[in-house]
C-alpha positions, -999 to +999 in steps of 0.1 A: -060-019+014-074-041-010-041-058-017-029-062+018-063-081+025-056-100-005-023-110+007-036-119+040-060-141+024-034-158+001-015-162+032-040-179+051-052-201+024-015-214+014-007-248+024+030-238+028+042-240+064+058-207+075+094-211+082+098-176+092+104-182+130+116-215+130+153-211+137+147-196+170+145-231+189+185-229+190+183-201+213+158-223+236+167-225+275+146-238+307+115-216+312+093-214+338+058-208+317+029-199+339-008-202+324-042-189+334-058-225+341-091-215+347-105-232+316-081-260+315-088-271+349-128-268+349-140-267+312-146-300+294-152-285+263-140-253+239-117-235+256-107-261+282-099-284+253-078-255+238-060-250+271-051-283+280-041-291+246-017-264+242+002-269+275+002-306+268+019-302+235+042-278+246+051-301+278+060-331+254+074-307+228+098-289+251+100-313+282+128-295+297+108-263+307+082-262+337+046-255+332+026-240+358-010-239+358-026-214+382-064-219+388-083-212+418-104-246+416-102-277+399-131-298+386-131-336+392-129-351+355-110-378+341-095-358+313-086-331+338-070-354+363-050-370+336-038-336+324-024-328+359-006-360+363+020-352+335+055-347+352+065-312+339+028-295+343+021-285+379-012-273+396-008-240+417-037-231+437-039-196+456-017-191+480-036-159+494-073-171+491-094-169+459-108-135+462-095-114+431-067-138+429-069-142+392-070-103+385-044-093+409-030-112+440-019-139+415+011-117+410+028-125+442+024-162+433+037-156+401+069-138+415+078-163+443+074-191+418+100-173+396+077-175+364+095-158+335+061-157+311+027-156+318+004-168+294-034-157+296-051-185+276-085-166+268-087-130+264-072-117+300-039-113+319-037-103+355-040-063+365-007-047+365+015-073+351+028-050+333+047-032+361+064-068+367+096-085+351+072-112+341+065-111+300+028-119+294+013-131+264-025-130+257-046-154+233-073-136+215-097-164+202-125-137+187-142-106+192-178-118+181-192-100+210-185-068+191-191-078+156-223-094+165-233-078+199-271-091+196-260-127+206-248-112+242-262-098+272-250-062+277-232-067+308-216-096+295-206-078+261-192-049+285-171-072+309-157-091+278-146-060+261-130-044+289-110-075+297-097-083+262-088-046+253-072-040+286-052-072+280-043-063+246-031-030+254-009-044+285+006-077+272+040-076+256+026-101+229-008-109+215-017-142+197-045-142+171-058-178+163-067-166+129-059-137+104-094-124+108-090-122+144-060-101+141-076-077+117-105-073+144-082-065+170-065-039+149-098-026+137-117-026+169-089-019+192-063+001+173-036-023+183-003-019+162-001-054+141+035-058+149+025-066+185+001-097+173+011-131+159-012-152+143-009-187+157-036-212+143-053-239+165-049-276+160-072-302+170-070-333+194-048-358+178-075-385+178-090-371+146-057-377+128-059-415+125-087-433+111-106-455+134-107-494+128-135-509+110-151-527+143-149-495+162-162-475+133-193-505+136-198-502+172-201-464+170-224-466+140-246-491+159-244-472+193-258-442+177-280-456+153-263-437+123-275-435+088-260-452+060-253-414+042-252-384+063-243-348+062-227-340+097-227-304+117-209-302+151-213-271+172-235-254+198-273-252+185-270-212+187-284-188+161-245-179+153-239-213+141-268-211+116-281-246+117-315-237+103-298-231+070-285-266+070-319-279+074-331-256+047-305-271+024-314-306+036-347-302+018-332-299-016-308-326-012-311-362-022-334-378+005-310-409+009-288-382+028-300-376+064-284-348+090-268-357+121-264-330+144-239-332+177-242-300+199-255-284+230-291-272+228-299-238+235-331-216+231-324-214+194-331-252+194-368-245+191-365-227+161-344-253+143-373-277+154-400-255+141-379-254+107-379-294+107-414-295+112-427-271+086-402-289+060-416-322+067-378-334+074-384-350+110-373-382+098-342-370+080-327-354+113-309-369+141-298-349+170-271-363+191-260-349+226-234-357+253-213-378+228-182-392+245-152-372+231-135-409+222-163-417+197-164-382+181-139-388+153-154-420+143-186-404+137-167-374+115-148-402+094-183-418+086-199-385+073-202-380+036-201-342+041-195-315+068-217-285+070-206-254+088-226-221+077-217-203+108-221-164+104-190-157+123-161-176+141-127-170+154-114-201+137-135-232+135-118-262+150-147-285+137-136-276+104-101-288+112-113-320+126-134-325+094-104-323+068-084-345+093-111-372+090-110-369+051-145-354+049-153-330+023-161-294+039-187-266+030-186-235+052-197-198+052-179-169+038-178-139+059-153-146+089-124-169+092-135-202+079-117-199+046-083-201+068-096-231+083-110-247+054-086-238+028-089-232-010-103-268-019-133-267+005-166-250-009-181-219+006-213-203+004-232-173+019-246-181+052-281-166+044-283-186+008-299-220+013-299-228-022-264-221-026-257-246+004-277-272-010-261-270-045-227-272-030-238-302-010-254-319-042-222-310-063-202-333-037-227-362-033-230-365-069-192-364-079-170-392-065-143-374-083-149-343-064-152-361-030-118-377-038-102-344-047-116-326-016-105-352+007-069-354-005-066-319-008-080-312+024-057-335+043-027-316+026-037-286+036-046-291+073-010-301+080-002-265+084-024-269+115-005-300+130+004-298+166+043-299+159+041-268+139+018-247+157+035-258+192+069-246+176+053-213+166+042-208+201+075-217+217+094-189+191+066-164+199+077-168+237+114-167+228+111-137+205+098-116+239+135-122+250+152-108+223+130-073+219 
């Protein structure tokens, strides 16, 4: 088992692109692919961004196919409107009414529309789809609700477990977004590893090009960003472990401040109390509701990106930081080494001293900064959109050859 685990880690941290499945594109033919569009049509962050990005990349890279997005309702928002304006992406609303539609009645619509593949983008697929001719795929992002049940309400945890376990058992193919998530599915649900394909996520293309100096100057002035800062991005909740970054900040050069971008939860009070206790009020800047268009610019001005989360399914903010040429310090214990690669630094999520030492090591060494930026940019290419989109299409096509 140890040898197998080491092999998985080496594979995950490798900068080599997996070419094993790339030859299948020659088999490509026109497909009608249906998606669970609840998140794509209603969420402006997180799984909404993931869903829209995945479908958009497929539509751009494989424009001959039809991409049907099924949702009982649609939120009025600029980015959602733009998503549905693309020529080969089609919004599909219930023909039979919204009650139980996503779980059951959607099957009638899928059959009438001639859908060949249905992809549940977040942990669930329709009940009884396994009894139809439609091939089904489910993406599992993480099983954190089982690994860290204390962060979830009992009823939510049970619902998430039932939906995701059922989907894994019934789907033709499972996509895990990291090797760690794949290992959790095998360990906690007893699923055959051969049924699970690891396909990493990318991030929005806006993170992949440097901003013009004038744009950076505007962003810096708008948000009153400090000259030198450590950046933390993510919901301010206990699992993300922002308190550890605050504790580490006390031991970091006073010229460096901490900029935090993320939605507040009750855990914010705990962080606030720690800032007060350590006398760091003047060194921490909280930003909320940042327009997505400005976010890459903030990354690009950061000196270090800190992400000591206790547990993640993947860690897209790390990918965003690497594309932005920012050195990364993350936590051991989940999948963050997969996202950050062999040239980022990693510390225990319980060791503030180690985090401070890692941050200081970076800011005190221009040579290390240069090396981490260059090697991080090289590593992150394995998550580039054309690569993961091709892997996804190959996964779809593989189901027809089984």
